[in-house]
PQR file with spaces between the fields and no chain letter, atoms N, CA, C, O and H, PARSE charges and radii, in Angstrom:
ATOM       1  N    MET     1      -0.632 -134.919   -1.525 -0.4000 1.5000
ATOM       2  CA   MET     1      -1.499 -133.830   -1.117 -0.0000 2.0000
ATOM       3  C    MET     1      -2.490 -133.475   -2.234  0.5500 1.7000
ATOM       4  O    MET     1      -3.651 -133.160   -1.975 -0.5500 1.4000
ATOM       5  N    PHE     2      -2.006 -133.533   -3.481 -0.4000 1.5000
ATOM       6  CA   PHE     2      -2.881 -133.185   -4.601 -0.0000 2.0000
ATOM       7  C    PHE     2      -4.051 -134.159   -4.702  0.5500 1.7000
ATOM       8  O    PHE     2      -5.165 -133.746   -5.022 -0.5500 1.4000
ATOM       9  H    PHE     2      -1.062 -133.789   -3.692  0.4000 1.0000
ATOM      10  N    ASP     3      -3.820 -135.440   -4.436 -0.4000 1.5000
ATOM      11  CA   ASP     3      -4.910 -136.416   -4.492 -0.0000 2.0000
ATOM      12  C    ASP     3      -5.953 -136.158   -3.403  0.5500 1.7000
ATOM      13  O    ASP     3      -7.136 -136.427   -3.612 -0.5500 1.4000
ATOM      14  H    ASP     3      -2.915 -135.776   -4.176  0.4000 1.0000
ATOM      15  N    ILE     4      -5.539 -135.652   -2.268 -0.4000 1.5000
ATOM      16  CA   ILE     4      -6.499 -135.307   -1.207 -0.0000 2.0000
ATOM      17  C    ILE     4      -7.374 -134.133   -1.662  0.5500 1.7000
ATOM      18  O    ILE     4      -8.589 -134.142   -1.466 -0.5500 1.4000
ATOM      19  H    ILE     4      -4.578 -135.434   -2.099  0.4000 1.0000
ATOM      20  N    ILE     5      -6.749 -133.134   -2.266 -0.4000 1.5000
ATOM      21  CA   ILE     5      -7.506 -131.992   -2.784 -0.0000 2.0000
ATOM      22  C    ILE     5      -8.459 -132.446   -3.881  0.5500 1.7000
ATOM      23  O    ILE     5      -9.612 -132.018   -3.927 -0.5500 1.4000
ATOM      24  H    ILE     5      -5.762 -133.127   -2.425  0.4000 1.0000
ATOM      25  N    ASP     6      -7.969 -133.319   -4.770 -0.4000 1.5000
ATOM      26  CA   ASP     6      -8.806 -133.811   -5.864 -0.0000 2.0000
ATOM      27  C    ASP     6      -9.970 -134.646   -5.340  0.5500 1.7000
ATOM      28  O    ASP     6     -11.048 -134.642   -5.934 -0.5500 1.4000
ATOM      29  H    ASP     6      -7.032 -133.666   -4.732  0.4000 1.0000
ATOM      30  N    GLY     7      -9.767 -135.357   -4.245 -0.4000 1.5000
ATOM      31  CA   GLY     7     -10.822 -136.192   -3.685 -0.0000 2.0000
ATOM      32  C    GLY     7     -11.839 -135.430   -2.855  0.5500 1.7000
ATOM      33  O    GLY     7     -12.902 -135.964   -2.538 -0.5500 1.4000
ATOM      34  H    GLY     7      -8.891 -135.361   -3.763  0.4000 1.0000
ATOM      35  N    THR     8     -11.527 -134.179   -2.495 -0.4000 1.5000
ATOM      36  CA   THR     8     -12.463 -133.385   -1.691 -0.0000 2.0000
ATOM      37  C    THR     8     -13.014 -132.221   -2.507  0.5500 1.7000
ATOM      38  O    THR     8     -14.164 -132.257   -2.945 -0.5500 1.4000
ATOM      39  H    THR     8     -10.664 -133.745   -2.753  0.4000 1.0000
ATOM      40  N    ILE     9     -12.214 -131.209   -2.708 -0.4000 1.5000
ATOM      41  CA   ILE     9     -12.652 -130.030   -3.452 -0.0000 2.0000
ATOM      42  C    ILE     9     -12.889 -130.378   -4.916  0.5500 1.7000
ATOM      43  O    ILE     9     -13.738 -129.770   -5.567 -0.5500 1.4000
ATOM      44  H    ILE     9     -11.280 -131.179   -2.352  0.4000 1.0000
ATOM      45  N    GLY    10     -12.145 -131.352   -5.439 -0.4000 1.5000
ATOM      46  CA   GLY    10     -12.265 -131.740   -6.832 -0.0000 2.0000
ATOM      47  C    GLY    10     -13.553 -132.446   -7.189  0.5500 1.7000
ATOM      48  O    GLY    10     -13.770 -132.777   -8.354 -0.5500 1.4000
ATOM      49  H    GLY    10     -11.456 -131.846   -4.910  0.4000 1.0000
ATOM      50  N    ARG    11     -14.405 -132.681   -6.221 -0.4000 1.5000
ATOM      51  CA   ARG    11     -15.701 -133.328   -6.508 -0.0000 2.0000
ATOM      52  C    ARG    11     -16.735 -132.337   -6.995  0.5500 1.7000
ATOM      53  O    ARG    11     -17.827 -132.734   -7.402 -0.5500 1.4000
ATOM      54  H    ARG    11     -14.228 -132.412   -5.274  0.4000 1.0000
ATOM      55  N    ILE    12     -16.413 -131.057   -6.962 -0.4000 1.5000
ATOM      56  CA   ILE    12     -17.326 -130.034   -7.473 -0.0000 2.0000
ATOM      57  C    ILE    12     -17.254 -130.082   -9.005  0.5500 1.7000
ATOM      58  O    ILE    12     -16.187 -129.864   -9.579 -0.5500 1.4000
ATOM      59  H    ILE    12     -15.526 -130.735   -6.631  0.4000 1.0000
ATOM      60  N    PRO    13     -18.377 -130.363   -9.669 -0.5600 1.5000
ATOM      61  CA   PRO    13     -18.356 -130.439  -11.141  0.2800 2.0000
ATOM      62  C    PRO    13     -17.807 -129.150  -11.758  0.5500 1.7000
ATOM      63  O    PRO    13     -18.161 -128.048  -11.339 -0.5500 1.4000
ATOM      64  N    GLY    14     -16.974 -129.301  -12.718 -0.4000 1.5000
ATOM      65  CA   GLY    14     -16.329 -128.160  -13.361 -0.0000 2.0000
ATOM      66  C    GLY    14     -14.979 -127.880  -12.743  0.5500 1.7000
ATOM      67  O    GLY    14     -13.958 -127.901  -13.431 -0.5500 1.4000
ATOM      68  H    GLY    14     -16.686 -130.196  -13.058  0.4000 1.0000
ATOM      69  N    LEU    15     -14.968 -127.617  -11.447 -0.4000 1.5000
ATOM      70  CA   LEU    15     -13.707 -127.381  -10.748 -0.0000 2.0000
ATOM      71  C    LEU    15     -12.860 -128.649  -10.754  0.5500 1.7000
ATOM      72  O    LEU    15     -11.638 -128.584  -10.890 -0.5500 1.4000
ATOM      73  H    LEU    15     -15.797 -127.600  -10.889  0.4000 1.0000
ATOM      74  N    GLY    16     -13.504 -129.792  -10.609 -0.4000 1.5000
ATOM      75  CA   GLY    16     -12.778 -131.058  -10.634 -0.0000 2.0000
ATOM      76  C    GLY    16     -12.118 -131.314  -11.972  0.5500 1.7000
ATOM      77  O    GLY    16     -11.006 -131.839  -12.030 -0.5500 1.4000
ATOM      78  H    GLY    16     -14.496 -129.845  -10.499  0.4000 1.0000
ATOM      79  N    THR    17     -12.793 -130.949  -13.043 -0.4000 1.5000
ATOM      80  CA   THR    17     -12.219 -131.113  -14.380 -0.0000 2.0000
ATOM      81  C    THR    17     -11.009 -130.203  -14.557  0.5500 1.7000
ATOM      82  O    THR    17     -10.006 -130.619  -15.135 -0.5500 1.4000
ATOM      83  H    THR    17     -13.697 -130.522  -12.996  0.4000 1.0000
ATOM      84  N    LEU    18     -11.089 -128.972  -14.070 -0.4000 1.5000
ATOM      85  CA   LEU    18      -9.942 -128.068  -14.137 -0.0000 2.0000
ATOM      86  C    LEU    18      -8.776 -128.613  -13.318  0.5500 1.7000
ATOM      87  O    LEU    18      -7.626 -128.535  -13.750 -0.5500 1.4000
ATOM      88  H    LEU    18     -11.904 -128.634  -13.600  0.4000 1.0000
ATOM      89  N    LEU    19      -9.059 -129.158  -12.153 -0.4000 1.5000
ATOM      90  CA   LEU    19      -7.999 -129.775  -11.340 -0.0000 2.0000
ATOM      91  C    LEU    19      -7.389 -130.975  -12.055  0.5500 1.7000
ATOM      92  O    LEU    19      -6.182 -131.202  -11.964 -0.5500 1.4000
ATOM      93  H    LEU    19      -9.993 -129.222  -11.802  0.4000 1.0000
ATOM      94  N    ASP    20      -8.201 -131.736  -12.758 -0.4000 1.5000
ATOM      95  CA   ASP    20      -7.690 -132.896  -13.495 -0.0000 2.0000
ATOM      96  C    ASP    20      -6.770 -132.464  -14.636  0.5500 1.7000
ATOM      97  O    ASP    20      -5.755 -133.109  -14.899 -0.5500 1.4000
ATOM      98  H    ASP    20      -9.181 -131.553  -12.832  0.4000 1.0000
ATOM      99  N    ILE    21      -7.125 -131.383  -15.304 -0.4000 1.5000
ATOM     100  CA   ILE    21      -6.265 -130.869  -16.381 -0.0000 2.0000
ATOM     101  C    ILE    21      -4.936 -130.396  -15.803  0.5500 1.7000
ATOM     102  O    ILE    21      -3.878 -130.678  -16.366 -0.5500 1.4000
ATOM     103  H    ILE    21      -7.950 -130.859  -15.091  0.4000 1.0000
ATOM     104  N    PHE    22      -4.984 -129.680  -14.687 -0.4000 1.5000
ATOM     105  CA   PHE    22      -3.746 -129.264  -14.021 -0.0000 2.0000
ATOM     106  C    PHE    22      -2.985 -130.482  -13.514  0.5500 1.7000
ATOM     107  O    PHE    22      -1.754 -130.494  -13.516 -0.5500 1.4000
ATOM     108  H    PHE    22      -5.843 -129.450  -14.229  0.4000 1.0000
ATOM     109  N    GLY    23      -3.713 -131.505  -13.080 -0.4000 1.5000
ATOM     110  CA   GLY    23      -3.085 -132.728  -12.584 -0.0000 2.0000
ATOM     111  C    GLY    23      -2.275 -133.446  -13.645  0.5500 1.7000
ATOM     112  O    GLY    23      -1.249 -134.049  -13.332 -0.5500 1.4000
ATOM     113  H    GLY    23      -4.713 -131.495  -13.078  0.4000 1.0000
ATOM     114  N    VAL    24      -2.714 -133.394  -14.894 -0.4000 1.5000
ATOM     115  CA   VAL    24      -1.945 -134.003  -15.988 -0.0000 2.0000
ATOM     116  C    VAL    24      -0.596 -133.292  -16.113  0.5500 1.7000
ATOM     117  O    VAL    24       0.441 -133.942  -16.243 -0.5500 1.4000
ATOM     118  H    VAL    24      -3.548 -132.904  -15.149  0.4000 1.0000
ATOM     119  N    TYR    25      -0.611 -131.966  -16.074 -0.4000 1.5000
ATOM     120  CA   TYR    25       0.632 -131.194  -16.131 -0.0000 2.0000
ATOM     121  C    TYR    25       1.534 -131.537  -14.943  0.5500 1.7000
ATOM     122  O    TYR    25       2.729 -131.781  -15.113 -0.5500 1.4000
ATOM     123  H    TYR    25      -1.454 -131.438  -15.969  0.4000 1.0000
ATOM     124  N    LEU    26       0.960 -131.552  -13.754 -0.4000 1.5000
ATOM     125  CA   LEU    26       1.724 -131.848  -12.547 -0.0000 2.0000
ATOM     126  C    LEU    26       2.297 -133.258  -12.587  0.5500 1.7000
ATOM     127  O    LEU    26       3.455 -133.467  -12.227 -0.5500 1.4000
ATOM     128  H    LEU    26      -0.010 -131.354  -13.616  0.4000 1.0000
ATOM     129  N    ALA    27       1.504 -134.213  -13.015 -0.4000 1.5000
ATOM     130  CA   ALA    27       1.958 -135.602  -13.098 -0.0000 2.0000
ATOM     131  C    ALA    27       3.090 -135.742  -14.110  0.5500 1.7000
ATOM     132  O    ALA    27       4.041 -136.490  -13.884 -0.5500 1.4000
ATOM     133  H    ALA    27       0.563 -134.043  -13.307  0.4000 1.0000
ATOM     134  N    TYR    28       2.986 -135.022  -15.220 -0.4000 1.5000
ATOM     135  CA   TYR    28       4.054 -135.078  -16.223 -0.0000 2.0000
ATOM     136  C    TYR    28       5.350 -134.494  -15.661  0.5500 1.7000
ATOM     137  O    TYR    28       6.432 -135.022  -15.917 -0.5500 1.4000
ATOM     138  H    TYR    28       2.214 -134.415  -15.403  0.4000 1.0000
ATOM     139  N    GLN    29       5.244 -133.420  -14.905 -0.4000 1.5000
ATOM     140  CA   GLN    29       6.433 -132.809  -14.313 -0.0000 2.0000
ATOM     141  C    GLN    29       7.064 -133.714  -13.254  0.5500 1.7000
ATOM     142  O    GLN    29       8.287 -133.760  -13.127 -0.5500 1.4000
ATOM     143  H    GLN    29       4.365 -132.991  -14.697  0.4000 1.0000
ATOM     144  N    MET    30       6.242 -134.426  -12.501 -0.4000 1.5000
ATOM     145  CA   MET    30       6.751 -135.269  -11.418 -0.0000 2.0000
ATOM     146  C    MET    30       7.199 -136.644  -11.892  0.5500 1.7000
ATOM     147  O    MET    30       8.157 -137.199  -11.355 -0.5500 1.4000
ATOM     148  H    MET    30       5.248 -134.388  -12.604  0.4000 1.0000
ATOM     149  N    CYS    31       6.518 -137.205  -12.894 -0.4000 1.5000
ATOM     150  CA   CYS    31       6.736 -138.605  -13.270 -0.0000 2.0000
ATOM     151  C    CYS    31       7.246 -138.784  -14.692  0.5500 1.7000
ATOM     152  O    CYS    31       7.494 -139.914  -15.114 -0.5500 1.4000
ATOM     153  H    CYS    31       5.739 -136.754  -13.331  0.4000 1.0000
ATOM     154  N    GLY    32       7.408 -137.708  -15.434 -0.4000 1.5000
ATOM     155  CA   GLY    32       7.841 -137.830  -16.816 -0.0000 2.0000
ATOM     156  C    GLY    32       6.696 -138.299  -17.697  0.5500 1.7000
ATOM     157  O    GLY    32       5.529 -138.075  -17.376 -0.5500 1.4000
ATOM     158  H    GLY    32       7.207 -136.790  -15.092  0.4000 1.0000
ATOM     159  N    PRO    33       7.027 -138.953  -18.815 -0.5600 1.5000
ATOM     160  CA   PRO    33       5.987 -139.386  -19.759  0.2800 2.0000
ATOM     161  C    PRO    33       4.922 -140.300  -19.133  0.5500 1.7000
ATOM     162  O    PRO    33       3.791 -140.348  -19.618 -0.5500 1.4000
ATOM     163  N    LEU    34       5.267 -141.007  -18.084 -0.4000 1.5000
ATOM     164  CA   LEU    34       4.285 -141.851  -17.397 -0.0000 2.0000
ATOM     165  C    LEU    34       3.144 -141.010  -16.819  0.5500 1.7000
ATOM     166  O    LEU    34       2.035 -141.513  -16.635 -0.5500 1.4000
ATOM     167  H    LEU    34       6.185 -140.968  -17.691  0.4000 1.0000
ATOM     168  N    GLY    35       3.405 -139.758  -16.539 -0.4000 1.5000
ATOM     169  CA   GLY    35       2.393 -138.868  -15.974 -0.0000 2.0000
ATOM     170  C    GLY    35       1.209 -138.621  -16.890  0.5500 1.7000
ATOM     171  O    GLY    35       0.151 -138.197  -16.425 -0.5500 1.4000
ATOM     172  H    GLY    35       4.305 -139.349  -16.689  0.4000 1.0000
ATOM     173  N    ILE    36       1.365 -138.878  -18.184 -0.4000 1.5000
ATOM     174  CA   ILE    36       0.252 -138.713  -19.118 -0.0000 2.0000
ATOM     175  C    ILE    36      -0.898 -139.657  -18.765  0.5500 1.7000
ATOM     176  O    ILE    36      -2.049 -139.390  -19.111 -0.5500 1.4000
ATOM     177  H    ILE    36       2.225 -139.222  -18.562  0.4000 1.0000
ATOM     178  N    ALA    37      -0.596 -140.745  -18.087 -0.4000 1.5000
ATOM     179  CA   ALA    37      -1.636 -141.694  -17.679 -0.0000 2.0000
ATOM     180  C    ALA    37      -2.657 -141.034  -16.743  0.5500 1.7000
ATOM     181  O    ALA    37      -3.767 -141.542  -16.586 -0.5500 1.4000
ATOM     182  H    ALA    37       0.338 -140.962  -17.805  0.4000 1.0000
ATOM     183  N    TYR    38      -2.293 -139.921  -16.130 -0.4000 1.5000
ATOM     184  CA   TYR    38      -3.216 -139.199  -15.257 -0.0000 2.0000
ATOM     185  C    TYR    38      -4.425 -138.669  -16.034  0.5500 1.7000
ATOM     186  O    TYR    38      -5.464 -138.370  -15.447 -0.5500 1.4000
ATOM     187  H    TYR    38      -1.391 -139.509  -16.258  0.4000 1.0000
ATOM     188  N    ALA    39      -4.280 -138.557  -17.349 -0.4000 1.5000
ATOM     189  CA   ALA    39      -5.349 -137.997  -18.176 -0.0000 2.0000
ATOM     190  C    ALA    39      -6.631 -138.820  -18.133  0.5500 1.7000
ATOM     191  O    ALA    39      -7.685 -138.329  -18.536 -0.5500 1.4000
ATOM     192  H    ALA    39      -3.436 -138.800  -17.826  0.4000 1.0000
ATOM     193  N    TRP    40      -6.566 -140.065  -17.652 -0.4000 1.5000
ATOM     194  CA   TRP    40      -7.791 -140.868  -17.559 -0.0000 2.0000
ATOM     195  C    TRP    40      -8.822 -140.176  -16.650  0.5500 1.7000
ATOM     196  O    TRP    40     -10.024 -140.388  -16.809 -0.5500 1.4000
ATOM     197  H    TRP    40      -5.710 -140.465  -17.324  0.4000 1.0000
ATOM     198  N    GLU    41      -8.362 -139.359  -15.707 -0.4000 1.5000
ATOM     199  CA   GLU    41      -9.298 -138.699  -14.790 -0.0000 2.0000
ATOM     200  C    GLU    41     -10.166 -137.654  -15.482  0.5500 1.7000
ATOM     201  O    GLU    41     -11.246 -137.331  -14.989 -0.5500 1.4000
ATOM     202  H    GLU    41      -7.385 -139.186  -15.578  0.4000 1.0000
ATOM     203  N    ILE    42      -9.714 -137.125  -16.608 -0.4000 1.5000
ATOM     204  CA   ILE    42     -10.498 -136.128  -17.339 -0.0000 2.0000
ATOM     205  C    ILE    42     -11.748 -136.768  -17.951  0.5500 1.7000
ATOM     206  O    ILE    42     -12.746 -136.083  -18.175 -0.5500 1.4000
ATOM     207  H    ILE    42      -8.836 -137.387  -17.008  0.4000 1.0000
ATOM     208  N    ILE    43     -11.698 -138.060  -18.219 -0.4000 1.5000
ATOM     209  CA   ILE    43     -12.821 -138.762  -18.845 -0.0000 2.0000
ATOM     210  C    ILE    43     -14.071 -138.722  -17.963  0.5500 1.7000
ATOM     211  O    ILE    43     -15.190 -138.650  -18.472 -0.5500 1.4000
ATOM     212  H    ILE    43     -10.887 -138.616  -18.037  0.4000 1.0000
ATOM     213  N    ASP    44     -13.879 -138.770  -16.640 -0.4000 1.5000
ATOM     214  CA   ASP    44     -15.017 -138.752  -15.712 -0.0000 2.0000
ATOM     215  C    ASP    44     -15.543 -137.329  -15.577  0.5500 1.7000
ATOM     216  O    ASP    44     -15.045 -136.561  -14.753 -0.5500 1.4000
ATOM     217  H    ASP    44     -12.970 -138.828  -16.227  0.4000 1.0000
ATOM     218  N    LEU    45     -16.527 -136.974  -16.365 -0.4000 1.5000
ATOM     219  CA   LEU    45     -17.059 -135.604  -16.356 -0.0000 2.0000
ATOM     220  C    LEU    45     -17.891 -135.297  -15.121  0.5500 1.7000
ATOM     221  O    LEU    45     -18.155 -134.129  -14.835 -0.5500 1.4000
ATOM     222  H    LEU    45     -16.931 -137.597  -17.034  0.4000 1.0000
ATOM     223  N    THR    46     -18.312 -136.322  -14.382 -0.4000 1.5000
ATOM     224  CA   THR    46     -19.074 -136.073  -13.153 -0.0000 2.0000
ATOM     225  C    THR    46     -18.159 -135.700  -11.993  0.5500 1.7000
ATOM     226  O    THR    46     -18.633 -135.166  -10.990 -0.5500 1.4000
ATOM     227  H    THR    46     -18.098 -137.270  -14.615  0.4000 1.0000
ATOM     228  N    ASP    47     -16.884 -135.961  -12.102 -0.4000 1.5000
ATOM     229  CA   ASP    47     -15.882 -135.673  -11.069 -0.0000 2.0000
ATOM     230  C    ASP    47     -16.165 -136.399   -9.757  0.5500 1.7000
ATOM     231  O    ASP    47     -15.757 -135.935   -8.693 -0.5500 1.4000
ATOM     232  H    ASP    47     -16.498 -136.395  -12.916  0.4000 1.0000
ATOM     233  N    GLN    48     -16.850 -137.518   -9.823 -0.4000 1.5000
ATOM     234  CA   GLN    48     -17.167 -138.270   -8.616 -0.0000 2.0000
ATOM     235  C    GLN    48     -16.336 -139.551   -8.496  0.5500 1.7000
ATOM     236  O    GLN    48     -15.811 -139.845   -7.422 -0.5500 1.4000
ATOM     237  H    GLN    48     -17.182 -137.895  -10.688  0.4000 1.0000
ATOM     238  N    LEU    49     -16.214 -140.303   -9.569 -0.4000 1.5000
ATOM     239  CA   LEU    49     -15.530 -141.593   -9.507 -0.0000 2.0000
ATOM     240  C    LEU    49     -14.021 -141.468   -9.381  0.5500 1.7000
ATOM     241  O    LEU    49     -13.402 -142.236   -8.645 -0.5500 1.4000
ATOM     242  H    LEU    49     -16.641 -140.065  -10.442  0.4000 1.0000
ATOM     243  N    ASP    50     -13.417 -140.515  -10.084 -0.4000 1.5000
ATOM     244  CA   ASP    50     -11.960 -140.417  -10.066 -0.0000 2.0000
ATOM     245  C    ASP    50     -11.408 -139.935   -8.729  0.5500 1.7000
ATOM     246  O    ASP    50     -10.206 -140.055   -8.493 -0.5500 1.4000
ATOM     247  H    ASP    50     -13.920 -139.891  -10.682  0.4000 1.0000
ATOM     248  N    GLY    51     -12.232 -139.405   -7.865 -0.4000 1.5000
ATOM     249  CA   GLY    51     -11.777 -138.952   -6.549 -0.0000 2.0000
ATOM     250  C    GLY    51     -11.406 -140.089   -5.613  0.5500 1.7000
ATOM     251  O    GLY    51     -10.741 -139.864   -4.602 -0.5500 1.4000
ATOM     252  H    GLY    51     -13.208 -139.308   -8.056  0.4000 1.0000
ATOM     253  N    PHE    52     -11.829 -141.316   -5.936 -0.4000 1.5000
ATOM     254  CA   PHE    52     -11.540 -142.461   -5.080 -0.0000 2.0000
ATOM     255  C    PHE    52     -10.194 -143.113   -5.381  0.5500 1.7000
ATOM     256  O    PHE    52      -9.712 -143.937   -4.605 -0.5500 1.4000
ATOM     257  H    PHE    52     -12.369 -141.499   -6.758  0.4000 1.0000
ATOM     258  N    VAL    53      -9.589 -142.743   -6.507 -0.4000 1.5000
ATOM     259  CA   VAL    53      -8.322 -143.360   -6.914 -0.0000 2.0000
ATOM     260  C    VAL    53      -7.207 -142.330   -6.784  0.5500 1.7000
ATOM     261  O    VAL    53      -7.247 -141.301   -7.458 -0.5500 1.4000
ATOM     262  H    VAL    53      -9.980 -142.073   -7.138  0.4000 1.0000
ATOM     263  N    PRO    54      -6.205 -142.581   -5.927 -0.5600 1.5000
ATOM     264  CA   PRO    54      -5.094 -141.628   -5.772  0.2800 2.0000
ATOM     265  C    PRO    54      -4.092 -141.770   -6.925  0.5500 1.7000
ATOM     266  O    PRO    54      -2.979 -142.259   -6.736 -0.5500 1.4000
ATOM     267  N    THR    55      -4.498 -141.341   -8.102 -0.4000 1.5000
ATOM     268  CA   THR    55      -3.734 -141.580   -9.319 -0.0000 2.0000
ATOM     269  C    THR    55      -2.332 -140.983   -9.264  0.5500 1.7000
ATOM     270  O    THR    55      -1.365 -141.667   -9.596 -0.5500 1.4000
ATOM     271  H    THR    55      -5.403 -140.943   -8.256  0.4000 1.0000
ATOM     272  N    LEU    56      -2.202 -139.737   -8.857 -0.4000 1.5000
ATOM     273  CA   LEU    56      -0.889 -139.093   -8.845 -0.0000 2.0000
ATOM     274  C    LEU    56       0.053 -139.795   -7.874  0.5500 1.7000
ATOM     275  O    LEU    56       1.233 -139.972   -8.176 -0.5500 1.4000
ATOM     276  H    LEU    56      -2.988 -139.181   -8.587  0.4000 1.0000
ATOM     277  N    THR    57      -0.448 -140.188   -6.732 -0.4000 1.5000
ATOM     278  CA   THR    57       0.369 -140.912   -5.762 -0.0000 2.0000
ATOM     279  C    THR    57       0.836 -142.245   -6.331  0.5500 1.7000
ATOM     280  O    THR    57       2.005 -142.604   -6.193 -0.5500 1.4000
ATOM     281  H    THR    57      -1.407 -140.044   -6.487  0.4000 1.0000
ATOM     282  N    LEU    58      -0.061 -142.972   -6.964 -0.4000 1.5000
ATOM     283  CA   LEU    58       0.312 -144.262   -7.547 -0.0000 2.0000
ATOM     284  C    LEU    58       1.328 -144.099   -8.670  0.5500 1.7000
ATOM     285  O    LEU    58       2.287 -144.866   -8.756 -0.5500 1.4000
ATOM     286  H    LEU    58      -1.011 -142.680   -7.076  0.4000 1.0000
ATOM     287  N    LEU    59       1.125 -143.106   -9.530 -0.4000 1.5000
ATOM     288  CA   LEU    59       2.075 -142.867  -10.613 -0.0000 2.0000
ATOM     289  C    LEU    59       3.452 -142.512  -10.067  0.5500 1.7000
ATOM     290  O    LEU    59       4.470 -142.968  -10.586 -0.5500 1.4000
ATOM     291  H    LEU    59       0.346 -142.482   -9.460  0.4000 1.0000
ATOM     292  N    TYR    60       3.478 -141.703   -9.025 -0.4000 1.5000
ATOM     293  CA   TYR    60       4.763 -141.309   -8.429 -0.0000 2.0000
ATOM     294  C    TYR    60       5.479 -142.520   -7.830  0.5500 1.7000
ATOM     295  O    TYR    60       6.697 -142.653   -7.952 -0.5500 1.4000
ATOM     296  H    TYR    60       2.650 -141.332   -8.603  0.4000 1.0000
ATOM     297  N    LEU    61       4.719 -143.394   -7.187 -0.4000 1.5000
ATOM     298  CA   LEU    61       5.338 -144.573   -6.565 -0.0000 2.0000
ATOM     299  C    LEU    61       5.905 -145.557   -7.581  0.5500 1.7000
ATOM     300  O    LEU    61       6.909 -146.215   -7.311 -0.5500 1.4000
ATOM     301  H    LEU    61       3.730 -143.286   -7.088  0.4000 1.0000
ATOM     302  N    ILE    62       5.270 -145.662   -8.748 -0.4000 1.5000
ATOM     303  CA   ILE    62       5.764 -146.637   -9.731 -0.0000 2.0000
ATOM     304  C    ILE    62       6.713 -146.020  -10.753  0.5500 1.7000
ATOM     305  O    ILE    62       7.316 -146.749  -11.541 -0.5500 1.4000
ATOM     306  H    ILE    62       4.455 -145.127   -8.968  0.4000 1.0000
ATOM     307  N    SER    63       6.859 -144.705  -10.760 -0.4000 1.5000
ATOM     308  CA   SER    63       7.739 -144.084  -11.756 -0.0000 2.0000
ATOM     309  C    SER    63       9.205 -144.292  -11.363  0.5500 1.7000
ATOM     310  O    SER    63       9.553 -144.259  -10.183 -0.5500 1.4000
ATOM     311  H    SER    63       6.369 -144.113  -10.120  0.4000 1.0000
ATOM     312  N    PRO    64      10.054 -144.506  -12.367 -0.5600 1.5000
ATOM     313  CA   PRO    64      11.484 -144.694  -12.070  0.2800 2.0000
ATOM     314  C    PRO    64      12.090 -143.399  -11.543  0.5500 1.7000
ATOM     315  O    PRO    64      11.803 -142.315  -12.050 -0.5500 1.4000
ATOM     316  N    LYS    65      12.919 -143.524  -10.538 -0.4000 1.5000
ATOM     317  CA   LYS    65      13.567 -142.365   -9.911 -0.0000 2.0000
ATOM     318  C    LYS    65      15.004 -142.252  -10.405  0.5500 1.7000
ATOM     319  O    LYS    65      15.696 -143.255  -10.582 -0.5500 1.4000
ATOM     320  H    LYS    65      13.153 -144.405  -10.127  0.4000 1.0000
ATOM     321  N    GLU    66      15.441 -141.016  -10.624 -0.4000 1.5000
ATOM     322  CA   GLU    66      16.830 -140.772  -10.991 -0.0000 2.0000
ATOM     323  C    GLU    66      17.638 -140.639   -9.720  0.5500 1.7000
ATOM     324  O    GLU    66      17.234 -139.966   -8.772 -0.5500 1.4000
ATOM     325  H    GLU    66      14.879 -140.202  -10.481  0.4000 1.0000
ATOM     326  N    GLU    67      18.775 -141.286   -9.715 -0.4000 1.5000
ATOM     327  CA   GLU    67      19.633 -141.204   -8.518 -0.0000 2.0000
ATOM     328  C    GLU    67      20.975 -140.633   -8.845  0.5500 1.7000
ATOM     329  O    GLU    67      21.819 -140.494   -7.960 -0.5500 1.4000
ATOM     330  H    GLU    67      19.103 -141.833  -10.485  0.4000 1.0000
């Protein structure tokens, strides 16, 4: 759901960067240290290119799960 928000509302310059910063925190909480990889989205200051990649979803799918 967060990637959908980031791909729509997150395209607004400024707001998208704030969402990306929150996304790093969220990714770290959901995926552990692997979630830091979400920080690549902060690099795109235009907030246009990173909206096409569902980074949080991909990180969650590849992160090891505790059972």
